[in-house]
C-alpha positions as CSV (number, residue, x, y, z in Angstrom):
1,M,46.0,128.8,120.5
2,W,47.4,127.3,123.7
3,K,46.3,130.4,125.6
4,R,42.8,130.0,124.3
5,I,42.6,126.3,125.3
6,T,44.1,127.1,128.8
7,V,41.5,129.9,129.3
8,I,38.6,127.5,128.2
9,I,39.8,124.8,130.6
10,L,40.2,127.3,133.4
11,L,36.6,128.6,132.8
12,V,35.2,125.1,132.7
13,L,36.9,124.2,135.9
14,S,35.9,127.4,137.7
15,F,32.2,126.9,136.7
16,S,32.2,123.2,137.8
17,C,33.8,124.1,141.2
18,S,31.4,127.0,141.8
19,N,28.3,124.9,140.7
20,S,29.1,122.1,143.1
21,G,28.6,124.5,146.1
22,V,25.3,125.6,144.6
23,A,24.2,122.0,144.1
24,N,25.0,121.3,147.8
25,A,23.1,124.3,149.0
26,A,20.1,123.5,146.8
27,A,20.1,119.9,148.0
28,L,18.5,121.0,151.3
29,K,15.3,123.0,152.0
30,S,14.3,125.0,155.0
31,F,11.4,124.1,157.4
32,V,10.4,126.6,160.1
33,D,7.8,126.1,162.8
34,T,7.2,129.5,164.4
35,N,4.4,128.2,166.6
36,D,6.6,125.6,168.4
37,G,9.9,127.5,167.9
38,Y,12.2,125.2,165.9
39,Q,13.7,125.0,162.4
40,F,15.8,122.6,160.3
41,L,17.0,121.8,156.8
42,Y,15.7,118.7,155.1
43,P,16.7,117.0,151.8
44,N,15.2,118.2,148.6
45,G,12.8,115.5,147.2
46,W,11.5,114.7,150.7
47,V,7.8,115.3,151.5
48,Q,6.0,116.1,154.7
49,V,3.6,113.4,155.9
50,K,0.9,113.6,158.5
51,V,1.1,111.1,161.4
52,A,-1.8,110.9,163.8
53,N,-0.9,110.9,167.5
54,G,2.8,110.9,166.6
55,P,5.7,113.4,166.0
56,D,5.0,117.1,165.5
57,V,6.3,116.8,162.0
58,V,7.6,114.0,159.7
59,F,9.3,114.1,156.3
60,H,10.4,111.1,154.3
61,D,12.1,110.5,151.0
62,I,9.7,110.0,148.1
63,I,11.7,107.1,146.7
64,E,13.2,105.5,149.8
65,T,10.1,106.0,152.0
66,T,11.6,104.4,155.1
67,E,14.2,107.2,155.2
68,N,12.7,109.9,157.4
69,I,13.2,112.8,159.8
70,S,10.9,113.8,162.6
71,V,10.5,116.2,165.5
72,V,9.0,115.0,168.7
73,I,8.1,117.6,171.4
74,S,7.7,116.4,175.0
75,P,7.2,118.3,178.3
76,V,10.0,118.6,180.8
77,P,9.7,119.3,184.5
78,K,9.4,123.0,185.1
79,G,12.6,124.9,184.8
80,K,14.8,121.8,183.9
81,T,17.7,122.3,181.5
82,L,19.1,119.8,179.2
83,A,22.1,119.3,181.4
84,E,19.8,118.7,184.4
85,L,18.2,115.9,182.4
86,G,21.5,114.1,182.2
87,T,24.8,113.9,180.3
88,P,24.7,113.3,176.5
89,G,25.3,109.6,177.2
90,E,22.5,109.3,179.9
91,V,20.0,111.2,177.8
92,G,21.0,109.1,174.7
93,Y,20.6,105.9,176.6
94,K,17.1,106.9,177.9
95,L,16.0,108.0,174.4
96,G,17.3,104.8,172.8
97,N,15.4,102.6,175.3
98,N,12.2,104.6,175.5
99,A,11.7,105.9,172.0
100,L,13.8,103.8,169.5
101,A,13.6,100.4,171.2
102,P,10.9,100.4,173.8
103,E,10.3,97.3,175.8
104,G,8.3,94.7,173.9
105,S,9.1,96.2,170.4
106,G,11.7,93.5,169.6
107,R,14.1,96.3,168.6
108,K,17.5,96.9,170.1
109,A,19.2,100.4,170.1
110,E,22.9,100.7,170.6
111,L,24.1,104.2,171.4
112,V,27.2,104.6,169.1
113,N,28.1,108.2,169.9
114,A,26.9,111.0,172.2
115,E,28.3,114.5,172.3
116,Q,27.3,118.0,173.3
117,R,27.5,121.3,171.4
118,E,26.4,124.8,172.0
119,V,24.9,127.1,169.3
120,K,23.8,130.6,170.1
121,G,23.7,129.9,173.8
122,K,21.6,126.8,173.4
123,N,22.9,123.3,174.4
124,Y,22.2,120.4,172.0
125,Y,23.0,116.7,172.5
126,L,24.0,114.9,169.2
127,L,23.3,111.2,169.4
128,E,24.0,108.4,167.0
129,Y,22.4,104.9,167.2
130,L,22.5,101.6,165.4
131,V,19.0,100.1,165.7
132,T,18.4,96.4,165.1
133,L,14.8,95.5,164.1
134,P,13.0,92.3,165.0
135,N,13.8,91.0,161.4
136,N,17.5,91.6,162.2
137,K,17.7,94.4,159.6
138,Q,19.6,97.4,160.9
139,R,18.9,101.1,160.8
140,H,21.1,104.1,161.5
141,N,19.6,106.9,163.6
142,L,20.9,110.4,164.3
143,A,19.2,112.7,166.8
144,S,19.6,116.3,168.0
145,V,18.1,117.0,171.4
146,A,17.5,120.3,173.0
147,V,15.3,122.0,175.7
148,S,13.6,125.2,175.1
149,R,10.6,127.0,176.9
150,G,9.9,123.9,179.1
151,K,9.9,121.4,176.2
152,L,12.2,118.7,175.1
153,F,12.7,118.7,171.3
154,T,14.0,115.6,169.7
155,F,14.9,115.8,166.0
156,N,15.6,112.3,164.6
157,A,16.8,111.1,161.3
158,S,16.5,107.4,160.4
159,V,17.8,105.4,157.4
160,S,18.5,101.8,156.6
161,E,22.1,100.6,157.3
162,R,22.3,99.6,153.7
163,R,21.9,103.3,152.6
164,W,23.8,104.8,155.5
165,Q,27.1,105.5,153.8
166,K,25.4,107.1,150.8
167,V,23.3,109.6,152.8
168,K,25.4,110.0,156.0
169,S,26.8,113.5,155.2
170,M,23.5,114.8,154.1
171,L,21.7,113.6,157.3
172,E,24.6,114.9,159.5
173,E,24.1,118.3,157.8
174,T,20.3,118.0,158.4
175,I,20.8,117.1,162.1
176,D,23.4,119.9,162.6
177,S,20.9,122.4,161.2
178,F,18.3,121.8,163.9
179,A,17.7,124.8,166.0
180,V,15.2,125.7,168.7
181,Y,14.3,129.2,169.9
């Protein structure tokens, strides 16, 4: 009888452990843009929205609609690499001041972290910001920046500071999944 109970407990534990990995993998969906040459994972339950004269693509949570991810594509001077645009800190500072908190917006962007990584021969800058809005509410932004084929790709994730700890790991996984080709 004890053997049977032990076997049942072991089976239940093994199923629950193996299902947690499946749940994590199923929590993200893949988006691929073969025309512009980039891809990323985004959270299940998020939907794509059209934005006129804005980012190339935007997704947001269907419940927490202010939580979003987007890709902005900008030209870079001919032949410039990401490193030639500046260090992670320099590029992060420019991005924060020009895109997240432009002059006159009433927003303030504080660059919290800036680092570089290389994946399959491509350099990426990973940036983290704390953005204060004019109403003094705060948002957390993560970005992955890369240069490919004469274009600067900026993949940004934004969430209210109130929800940051809850969705942090999911958004970090999303940002880490961003790839240009």
